[in-house]
N, C-alpha and C positions, 0 to 999 in steps of 0.2 A: 659726763660731758667734759670736754677739755676746757682749760681756762679761757682760751680764745673764744669758745662758744658762749661762755658766760659773761663776756665783757658787756658793759652798758653800751647802748646805741651811740652815745657820745664818742665812744672810742671804737666805732664800728670796724675800722681798718686794723686795729690792734698794733699801732705804731708807738703808742705812748711808752716812754721809759726805755726805748730801744735806741741803739746807736747805728748810724749809717754813714758810710764814706761816700762823698759826692765829688766826682772828678770832672772838671771841665767848665767851671763857672768863669765867664769872662766879663759879663756885664748883666744888667737887668733883663736884657732880651734873651739871655742864654736859656736853653731848655733845662740845663743843669740847675740854674737858679730857680726856675719855676718849680722843679721837682723838690728842691731843698726847702723852699718856702712851704710847700704842702706838707712835707714831713714835719717841719717845725710846728706848723699850725695844728697838726694831729698829735703833738706832744712828744715827738721823737727828737733825738739829739743828732746834729749833723757835724761831721768833721769834713772840712773842705781841703781839697788839694788844688793847687794852681801850678802852672808850668815853670814860673820863674819869679825871682824877686821883683822884677818890674811889674809882673801881673799881680803879685800880692799888693804892691804899692797902688796900682790902679784900681784894685777892688777893695781897698782899705775901708772906704766909706760904706760901701755896700755890705761888706762882711764884718762890720764893726762888732767887737766883743765876741766874735766867733773864732773857733779854732781853725787856723789855716796852716797847712803844711806845703812847702814847695816840693814838687815832684815832677821833674822833666822825664817823661816816660821814654824818651830816646836814650836815657842814661840808666843802665841797669843798676849802677851804684846808688842812684837816687830812689829807685824803686825798692831796693834792699834797705835803704835808710828809712823809708816810710814804714816798711814792715817792722824794722827794729824799734822805731818810736812806738808803734802800736803794741809791740810785745813788752817793751820796757814799762809801759803804763798799764799793762794787762787789760787793754781795750778789747772788748768782744763786739764784733760787727754782726748786726742782724741783716745787713744788706749793703750792697755797693752799687753805685750808679756810675757807669762808664759813658760819659758824654764828650768824648775826645775825638776830634777829627782834624786833619790838616792835609792840604794838598798845595803844592807850589805852582801857582798860576802866574808867576811874576813875568813870564814871557808871553802872556796872553793865552787865550783858548785856542788850541791847535787840534788837528785831527788826531784821533786816538792812536793811530799807528806811528805818530811822531812823538809819543810820550817817551821820555828818556828813562833809562834804567834808574838813574838817581832819583828822579821824580817819583817813579812808581814804588821803588823800595822804601823811600822815606815815608811816603804816604801809607803804605801797608804796615810799616813798623809802628808809626804813631797811631794810626786810626784803627788798625785791626789787631796786630800782634800784641799791642800793649795790654789788651784785655786779658790775654793768656798770661803774660808776664806778671801783671799785677796780681791776678788771682792766685797764681802759683806762689808768689812771694808772701801773700797775706793769708794763705790757706789755713794756717793754725789760728788765725784771729777770728775766723768765721764761726758763728753759732752753727750747730749741726744742721739746722734747717734754714740757713740764711738764703736770701734771694739776691741774685745779681741781675741787673738790667742794663742793657746797652741800647744805644740809639742807632737804628738803621734807617733805611729809606724805603718808601712804599713799593718800589720795584727795582730790582737789580738787573732785570732783563730788558728794560727799555733803554735804547741807546740815545739818551738825551744829550745833545751836544752842549747844552748849557751846564751840564754837570761834569764835563770833562772826563777824566779817568777814574773818578771816585766810585762809580757804580761797581766795577769789579772789586774794588777795595772793600766796599760795604758788603758785597757778596761773601767775601772771605770772612769778614767779621761775623755775619749772621750764620755762616756755616760753623764757625767756631763754637757757637753756643751748644750745638749737639754734642760735639766732641768733649767739651768741658763738662757738660752734664754727665756724660758717660764716665769720664776720668774721675770726677769727684764722687760719683756714686760708690766707688770702692771703699770710701771711708766716711761718707757723710750723706746728707740729704740736701745739700746745697743745690739750688736750681738756677738755671740760666735762661733768660728770655730776652728778646729784643722788641723794642717798639719801633715799627717800621713807619716812619712819619712821611706824610705828604709834604709838599713844598711849604716852608715856613718863612716868616718874615723875621730873620735874625740878623745880627750884625755880620756874622760870618758869611751867611749866604748872600748878603747884599754885595759882598766883595767879589763874588764869582761873576765873571763877564757873561752877560746874557741872561743871568738868573732872574732878574726882575721881570723881563718879558715873559719868561716861562711861568712865573708866579701869577702874573696877570692873566695869562691864558688858562692856567689851572682854575682860577676863579670862574671863568666862563664855562668850564667843563663840569665843575662840581655841581651836583643837582640843586643844592641850596643857594648857589650863586655867590658864595664867599668861601675863602680858603680855610683850611683847618688852622686852628690857633695853637700857639705854644702851650697854652694852659690845657687844651684838650689832650695834647701829647703827654704833658706832664701828669695829668690825672690818670692816664692809662699806666704810665710808669709807676706812679705811687701805688696804684692798686696791685701791680705785679710785685711790688716790694712787700706787700702786706700778706699776712697769713690767710686772708680771704681768697687769695689766688693760688693757694697751695697745690691745686690740681693742675695748674698750667705750668708745664715744664718743657723746655727746649722748643719754644715756639717764637715765631715772628708775628707779632700782632700788628696788623696794618691799621693805621689811623690816618685816613686821607679824606674823610668826609664824603666818601662814595665816588671820588674822582675816577677810580679805575673801572667803575661800572658804567661810565657815561661818556666815553670818548666820542661816541657817534651821536651826540645830542643834535637834534635836527637844526637848532638855531646856529650851532657852531659849524655844522656841515654846510648849511646854507650860506653862511658868511664866507666860508672858504671858497665854495664853488662860485659865488657871485664875484669874489675878488679875482678868481681865475678867468672868468669871462671878461671882466674889465681889462 
């Protein structure tokens, strides 16, 4: 039997003593932070990256006594610098968490066809291409069977006006995991998966115009009557990082508390039709 199979139940996930790179912590409400906490609680070591010196300063209290590296993924030079730091210190990564997303809604939420080239290309660079760019740069730092997890959304086919132009961006991100899995299979067993999360109450999402109303609606549609939590999404990601999920490869795992199965809930339909009559 393998060493992982013989681990005591206290280390069921097999994360203890392993090192993970977590990208995207902004504050305590971040999905990245919830994942990092779970890794640390399981005995793993986390190296954090943040996008700027200002973000490192703002997270100083949260990430006290932890290793934090500045890496603005819009700058290839900073991605290369991150890879060089890991190489210089001979750090081996058992996994990577990519929880980075950005879209410029400074002009408000507008119809999709009015999305500008600059907005779209910046969003896809930061939110989608960065996964490929980072993984390529640090490929020599991965353990042979490392696990990479990115954060997607529960559906990229629903034209939700409250999410602006990010659904096509997330579709590109989630498609990338299949191609990265295939590319990396030429020289490793590194696997790539996405956690496709339902609507979450995070600081980033709260800043999206109209998002709060969609979040409240989601709670009405979800069978249990309450939204999926950041911790639930993080737990799925942590499992995907672990050897226990070694058979899950190139998948988008939906974590939405059943929202997508219940859009035609009788109470919701009734409320809408009653409002239409009024």
